[in-house]
C-alpha positions in Angstrom: 0.0 0.0 0.0 3.0 2.3 0.6 3.8 2.1 -3.1 0.3 3.0 -4.0 0.4 6.0 -1.7 3.6 7.2 -3.3 2.1 6.9 -6.8 -0.8 9.1 -5.6 1.5 11.7 -4.2 3.5 11.9 -7.4 0.2 12.1 -9.4 -0.9 15.0 -7.3 2.4 16.9 -8.2 1.6 16.5 -11.9 -2.0 17.6 -11.3 -0.7 20.8 -9.7 1.6 21.6 -12.5 -1.5 21.4 -14.8 -3.4 23.8 -12.5 -5.8 21.1 -11.4 -7.6 21.5 -8.0 -7.3 18.5 -5.7 -10.0 17.6 -3.3 -9.7 15.2 -0.3 -12.3 13.3 1.7 -11.3 11.2 4.8 -13.0 8.6 6.9 -13.4 4.9 7.7 -16.1 4.1 5.1 -16.7 0.7 6.6 -20.1 0.4 5.0 -20.7 2.8 2.1 -24.3 4.1 1.9 -26.3 6.7 0.1 -25.0 9.5 2.4 -21.4 8.7 1.4 -22.3 8.8 -2.3 -23.9 12.2 -2.0 -20.9 13.4 0.1 -18.5 12.3 -2.6 -20.5 13.9 -5.3 -20.6 17.2 -3.5 -16.9 17.0 -2.7 -16.0 16.3 -6.4 -17.9 19.5 -7.4 -15.4 21.5 -5.4 -12.5 20.6 -7.7 -11.1 18.5 -10.4 -9.6 15.4 -8.8 -11.1 13.6 -5.8 -8.9 11.5 -3.4 -10.6 9.6 -0.6 -8.3 8.5 2.2 -9.4 5.7 4.6 -8.2 4.9 8.1 -6.0 1.8 8.5 -7.6 -1.0 10.5 -5.4 -0.6 13.6 -6.4 3.0 14.1 -10.2 2.5 14.0 -12.0 2.9 17.2 -15.7 2.0 16.7 -16.2 -0.8 19.1 -16.1 -4.6 18.9 -16.1 -6.2 15.5 -15.2 -3.0 13.7 -14.2 -2.5 11.0 -16.5 -5.0 9.2 -14.3 -4.8 6.1 -10.5 -4.6 6.4 -8.6 -1.7 4.7 -7.8 -3.8 1.6 -11.4 -4.5 1.1 -12.5 -0.9 1.7 -9.9 0.3 -0.8 -11.1 -2.2 -3.3 -14.8 -1.2 -3.2 -14.1 2.5 -3.1 -12.0 2.2 -6.2 -15.1 0.8 -8.0 -16.9 4.2 -7.5 -16.3 6.2 -10.7 -16.6 9.5 -8.9 -13.5 8.7 -6.9 -10.2 9.2 -8.7 -7.8 7.7 -6.1 -8.0 5.9 -2.7 -5.2 6.6 -0.1 -4.5 4.6 3.0 -4.0 6.7 6.1 -1.3 5.5 8.6 -2.9 7.4 11.5 -6.1 8.0 13.4 -6.8 11.4 11.7 -6.3 12.9 8.3 -3.4 15.1 9.4 -0.7 12.8 8.0 -2.6 12.6 4.6 -3.0 16.3 4.4 0.7 16.8 5.0 1.5 14.4 2.1 -1.2 15.4 -0.4 -1.6 19.1 0.5 -5.1 19.2 -1.0 -6.6 22.5 -2.2 -9.9 21.5 -0.6 -10.6 19.2 2.4 -14.2 18.1 2.7 -16.1 16.9 5.8 -19.7 16.4 6.7 -21.8 19.0 8.3 -21.5 17.3 11.7 -17.9 18.4 11.8 -18.6 22.1 11.2 -18.7 22.9 14.9 -15.3 22.2 16.5 -16.7 21.7 20.0 -18.9 18.7 18.9 -15.9 16.7 17.8 -14.8 14.8 20.9 -11.5 13.7 19.4 -10.5 17.3 18.5 -9.0 15.8 15.3 -10.8 18.3 13.1 -9.0 21.2 14.8 -5.6 19.5 14.1 -6.6 18.9 10.5 -7.7 22.5 10.0 -4.4 23.8 11.4 -2.5 21.4 9.2 -4.5 22.5 6.2 -3.8 26.2 6.8 -0.1 25.5 6.6 -0.4 24.5 3.0 -3.0 27.1 2.0 -5.8 24.7 1.7 -9.5 25.3 2.6 -12.1 23.2 4.4 -15.6 22.7 3.0 -18.6 21.1 4.6 -21.3 19.2 2.8 -24.9 19.5 4.0 -26.3 16.3 2.7 -28.6 14.2 4.8 -26.5 12.3 7.4 -26.7 8.5 7.6 -24.8 6.5 10.2 -22.8 3.5 9.1 -22.6 2.3 12.8 -26.4 2.7 13.2 -27.0 0.6 10.0 -24.4 -2.0 11.1 -26.0 -2.3 14.5 -29.5 -2.6 13.1 -28.3 -5.4 10.8 -26.2 -6.9 13.6 -23.3 -7.9 11.5 -20.5 -6.6 13.8 -21.6 -8.6 16.9 -22.4 -12.3 17.6 -25.9 -13.3 18.6 -25.2 -13.3 22.4 -23.6 -9.8 22.2 -26.4 -8.5 20.1 -29.1 -9.8 22.6 -27.2 -8.2 25.5 -26.7 -4.8 23.8 -30.4 -4.7 22.7 -31.5 -5.4 26.3 -29.3 -2.5 27.5 -30.7 -0.1 24.8 -34.2 -0.7 26.0 -33.5 1.2 29.2 -30.3 3.1 28.7 -28.9 5.4 26.0 -25.6 7.1 25.3 -26.7 10.2 27.2 -27.3 8.1 30.3 -23.7 6.8 30.0 -22.5 10.4 29.7 -24.1 11.1 33.1 -22.5 8.0 34.6 -19.0 9.1 33.3 -19.6 12.6 34.7 -20.2 11.0 38.1 -17.1 8.9 37.8 -15.1 12.1 37.4 -16.1 13.2 40.9 -14.5 10.2 42.6 -11.3 9.9 44.5 -9.9 6.4 44.7 -7.4 4.7 46.9 -5.6 1.8 45.2 -3.6 -0.6 47.5 -1.2 -3.3 46.2 2.1 -4.2 44.8 3.5 -2.3 41.8 4.9 -4.8 39.3 7.3 -4.0 36.5 6.3 -6.2 33.6 9.4 -6.8 31.3 8.7 -8.3 27.9 11.8 -9.5 26.2 11.0 -10.1 22.5 13.0 -12.4 20.3 12.9 -15.9 18.9 13.8 -19.3 20.1 16.8 -20.6 18.2 16.3 -24.2 19.5 17.9 -26.6 21.9 21.5 -26.1 22.9 23.9 -28.3 21.0 25.6 -29.6 24.2 22.9 -29.4 26.9 19.1 -29.9 27.0 18.0 -26.3 27.4 16.2 -23.8 25.0 18.3 -21.0 23.5 16.6 -17.7 23.0 17.8 -14.9 20.8 16.9 -11.6 22.4 16.0 -8.6 20.2 14.6 -5.9 22.4 12.9 -5.4 25.8 9.9 -3.3 26.8 8.9 -2.3 30.3 5.3 -1.7 31.4 3.9 -0.6 34.7 1.8 -3.5 36.0 0.0 -4.6 39.1 -1.6 -1.9 41.2 0.0 0.7 39.0 -1.9 -0.7 36.0 -5.2 -0.4 38.0 -4.3 3.2 38.9 -3.5 4.1 35.3 -6.7 2.5 34.0 -9.0 4.5 36.2 -7.0 7.7 36.1 -8.8 9.0 33.0 -12.2 8.2 34.5 -11.9 9.7 38.0 -10.8 13.0 39.7 -7.9 11.6 41.6 -6.1 8.3 42.4 -3.9 7.7 45.5 -1.7 4.6 44.9 -0.1 3.0 48.0 2.5 0.4 47.2 5.8 -1.1 48.2 8.7 -0.1 45.9 12.4 -0.7 45.7 13.4 2.8 44.5 16.0 1.4 42.1 17.1 4.1 39.7 16.0 2.3 36.5 12.6 1.5 38.0 12.0 5.0 39.1 12.5 6.1 35.5 9.9 3.6 34.3 7.5 4.8 37.0 8.0 8.5 36.0 7.7 7.8 32.3 4.2 6.1 32.7 2.8 8.3 35.5 -0.4 10.3 35.1 -1.0 13.8 36.4 -3.9 12.8 38.7 -2.1 9.8 40.3 -0.5 10.5 43.6 2.2 7.8 44.4 2.6 6.9 48.0 5.5 4.4 48.0 7.3 2.7 50.9 10.3 0.4 51.1 9.1 -2.4 53.5 12.7 -3.4 54.4 16.2 -2.4 53.6 16.9 -4.6 50.6 13.3 -4.8 49.3 13.4 -5.3 45.5 10.7 -3.8 43.2 8.8 -6.8 41.8 9.8 -7.5 38.3 8.2 -10.2 36.1 10.1 -10.8 32.9 8.5 -12.8 30.1 10.4 -14.0 27.1 8.2 -13.7 24.1 8.3 -14.9 20.5 8.2 -11.6 18.6 6.3 -13.1 15.7 3.4 -14.9 17.4 3.6 -13.0 20.8 3.6 -16.4 22.6 5.3 -16.4 26.0 8.0 -19.0 26.2 9.0 -18.7 29.8 9.3 -16.2 32.7 11.9 -15.0 35.2 10.7 -13.1 38.3 12.4 -10.9 40.9 10.3 -11.2 44.1 10.6 -10.0 47.7 11.4 -12.2 50.6 8.3 -13.8 52.0 9.3 -13.4 55.7 10.7 -9.9 55.5 7.6 -7.7 55.2 6.6 -7.0 58.8 5.7 -3.3 58.9 2.0 -3.8 59.4 1.6 -0.9 61.8 3.3 1.5 59.5 1.3 0.3 56.5 -2.0 0.5 58.5 -1.3 4.0 59.7 -0.7 5.1 56.1 -3.9 3.5 54.9 -5.8 5.3 57.8 -4.4 8.6 56.6 -5.2 8.0 52.9 -8.7 6.5 53.3 -9.9 9.8 54.8 -9.4 11.7 51.5 -10.8 9.0 49.2 -14.3 7.7 48.4 -13.5 4.1 47.9 -10.7 1.5 48.1 -9.5 -1.0 45.6 -7.3 -3.7 47.0 -5.0 -5.6 44.6 -3.7 -8.6 46.4 -1.1 -10.3 44.1 0.1 -12.7 46.8 3.5 -11.2 47.5 2.8 -10.6 51.2 2.3 -6.8 51.1 -1.4 -7.3 52.0 -1.0 -9.3 55.3 -3.8 -10.8 57.4 -3.6 -7.9 59.8 -4.0 -5.4 56.9 -7.0 -7.4 55.6 -8.6 -7.3 59.0 -8.2 -3.6 59.2 -9.6 -3.1 55.7 -12.7 -5.1 56.5 -13.5 -2.6 59.2 -13.3 0.5 56.9 -16.4 2.5 56.3 -15.3 3.0 52.7 -16.5 0.5 50.1 -13.8 -2.1 49.5 -13.3 -3.9 46.1 -10.8 -6.8 45.9 -8.8 -8.6 43.2 -7.0 -11.6 44.9 -5.1 -13.4 42.2 -3.6 -16.8 41.8 -0.1 -16.7 40.3 3.0 -18.9 40.0 4.3 -17.9 43.4 1.2 -18.3 45.5 -1.0 -20.9 43.9 -0.3 -23.5 46.6 -1.0 -21.1 49.4 -3.6 -18.5 48.3 -7.0 -18.6 49.8 -10.0 -16.2 49.7 -11.1 -17.2 53.2 -9.6 -14.0 54.8 -11.7 -11.8 52.5 -15.0 -12.0 54.2 -17.7 -9.3 54.6 -16.2 -7.1 51.8 -18.1 -5.4 49.1 -16.9 -7.1 46.0 -14.4 -9.6 44.8 -13.3 -10.3 41.2 -11.7 -13.7 40.3 -11.5 -15.9 37.2 -13.2 -19.3 36.8 -10.0 -21.2 37.4 -9.3 -19.3 40.6 -12.9 -20.0 41.8 -12.7 -23.7 41.1 -9.3 -23.9 42.8 -10.4 -22.0 45.9 -13.4 -24.4 46.3 -11.5 -27.4 45.0 -14.3 -28.2 42.6 -13.5 -28.7 38.9 -16.8 -29.9 37.6 -19.8 -28.1 39.3 -21.8 -25.4 37.6 -20.1 -22.0 37.7 -23.2 -20.3 39.1 -23.5 -22.9 41.9 -19.8 -22.3 42.8 -20.1 -18.5 42.7 -23.1 -18.6 45.1 -21.3 -21.0 47.4 -18.3 -18.7 47.7 -20.5 -15.6 48.0 -22.4 -17.2 50.9 -19.2 -18.6 52.5 -17.4 -15.3 52.5 -20.5 -13.2 53.1 -19.8 -10.9 50.1 -22.1 -8.3 48.6 -21.0 -9.1 45.0 -18.9 -11.7 43.3 -17.7 -11.3 39.7 -16.2 -14.4 37.9 -14.5 -13.9 34.6 -14.6 -16.8 32.1 -12.5 -15.7 29.2 -14.3 -16.1 25.9 -17.4 -17.2 27.8 -17.8 -13.7 29.3 -18.4 -12.7 32.9 -21.0 -13.4 35.6 -22.1 -11.5 38.6 -23.8 -13.0 41.7 -25.0 -10.7 44.5 -26.2 -11.3 48.1 -29.8 -10.8 46.9 -29.6 -14.1 45.1 -29.6 -12.5 41.7 -27.3 -13.6 38.9 -26.3 -11.7 35.8 -24.1 -12.5 32.9 -22.4 -10.5 30.1 -20.7 -11.9 27.0 -17.1 -11.2 26.2 -16.6 -8.3 23.7 -13.0 -9.0 22.8 -12.7 -9.9 19.1 -9.0 -10.7 19.4 -6.8 -11.7 22.3 -3.2 -10.7 22.1 -2.3 -11.1 25.8 -4.6 -12.0 28.8 -2.2 -10.3 31.4 -4.0 -7.4 33.0 -7.5 -8.3 31.9 -8.7 -8.9 35.5 -7.2 -5.7 36.6 -8.9 -3.8 33.8 -12.2 -5.4 34.7 -11.7 -4.6 38.4 -10.8 -1.0 37.6 -14.1 -0.1 36.0 -16.6 -2.4 37.7 -15.6 -1.0 41.1 -16.6 2.4 39.9 -19.9 1.0 38.7 -20.5 -0.7 42.1 -19.6 2.6 43.9 -22.3 4.4 42.0 -24.8 1.6 42.4 -25.3 1.1 38.7 -27.6 -1.6 37.4 -25.6 -4.8 37.3 -25.9 -5.2 33.5 -24.4 -1.7 33.0 -21.5 -2.5 35.4 -20.8 -5.7 33.6 -20.9 -4.1 30.2 -18.4 -1.4 31.3 -16.1 -4.0 32.8 -16.3 -6.3 29.8 -15.4 -3.4 27.4 -12.4 -2.5 29.7 -11.2 -6.1 29.6 -11.6 -6.4 25.9 -9.4 -3.3 25.4 -6.8 -4.8 27.7 -6.4 -8.2 26.0 -5.9 -6.5 22.6 -2.5 -5.2 23.8 0.7 -6.9 24.9 0.8 -7.0 28.6 0.1 -3.7 30.4 1.5 -1.6 27.6 -1.6 0.5 27.1 -3.9 1.5 29.9 -7.6 2.1 29.2 -8.1 5.4 27.3 -11.3 7.2 28.3 -11.9 8.7 24.8 -11.6 5.2 23.2 -13.8 3.7 25.9 -16.4 6.4 25.5 -16.4 6.0 21.7 -16.9 2.3 22.0 -20.0 2.7 24.1 -21.3 5.4 21.8 -21.0 3.2 18.7 -22.4 0.1 20.4 -25.6 2.0 21.4 -26.2 3.5 17.9 
């Protein structure tokens, strides 16, 4: 496609030499309809040569299952329209890059973009400023607007049957404006996040094979990326949704890890870090990953000493101080002994609503138990963790969820089940389920943290269970699309996904 773009750029230079006026339209054009055709006709009337640029698949943010047609297919069918002279593939989320390369005389958008403040992405402002640099002008068509997303949703071709039934049920009682009000209320919250910061190191390369002399795998390292994981990932996820986040975590204060923390920090996250003992190491989980398939080959962890974290009084005093200025508490218990039994007992007495993620991992799977988390607001675990905790590998998942809920005297229990979605059981005896919305899964690391981040906000505002599950499921779907914890949940992308789903 790059060669095709270069040909178009050279063609435009020849057109200019011949005093021809070049017109540019830009969009996704996932499902071309009458509104698009009229838009193209009006645009062509502004000049001599019409170029339509389309957004590459990876930059499209219109919810699960979108785009329906990949960029190769969209280019193919747009080229069949005689009114269009050329189709350009945009390597960005806006038309700015295309404007820089083509330098159109006229850039044409629909009437809905004529008021800058209505464009949430603010891309139209960037595009206008870029256009001015090259002396171009922007024009707006006033043809009747049709929504591709609305048509796609009505036909139901972007979602599977289970997803479609669930969304249609939501749409009967809730619209996008209702979600705007919910998000506005999220923005008023101050959240305390407790738990271990984890540095996730992903070492990309390829396995060469077995050593010639000894029976071990040889890995050829290419490059390493560091991501903020654990409690820091939860804090990053909710930072764009709420007013303020206070993160309380152990940390080793190593120079290189302080740089990683500073690089990925957000303005409204206040880091409250302690060194539990003199030689405490920041938790680092390194995964060796095949750079072609993104499959993890093996891992190497740096973990704190189990018996060394004994500063319970100091930690509890700090939590007492922090809880006063926050509306709710999220406890991320990753099983590395920062959250002791004494701290759990203190947390259970807090008047602030407490939401817990107590995970099984390679270092605690023989010892972890949820028994100490009783009388808390909500716990989120996955199906494997639930079955392991109750030592039951065959019973119905709803039966097991209700059993754990009753045993631990919880208000809410959320169980994630991968591609089978998520269920919620509450102390009223009600059960709810939501399908998974992830259309592709690159890496499951962080999915539970992403779910916890958003469902806890829903519980805090006492949203309907279906709405809480939908928000959590969308968050998890965004997480699994990325490698590790590389990208936190972006509010704008999240908001757009909800908007398009409800059209």
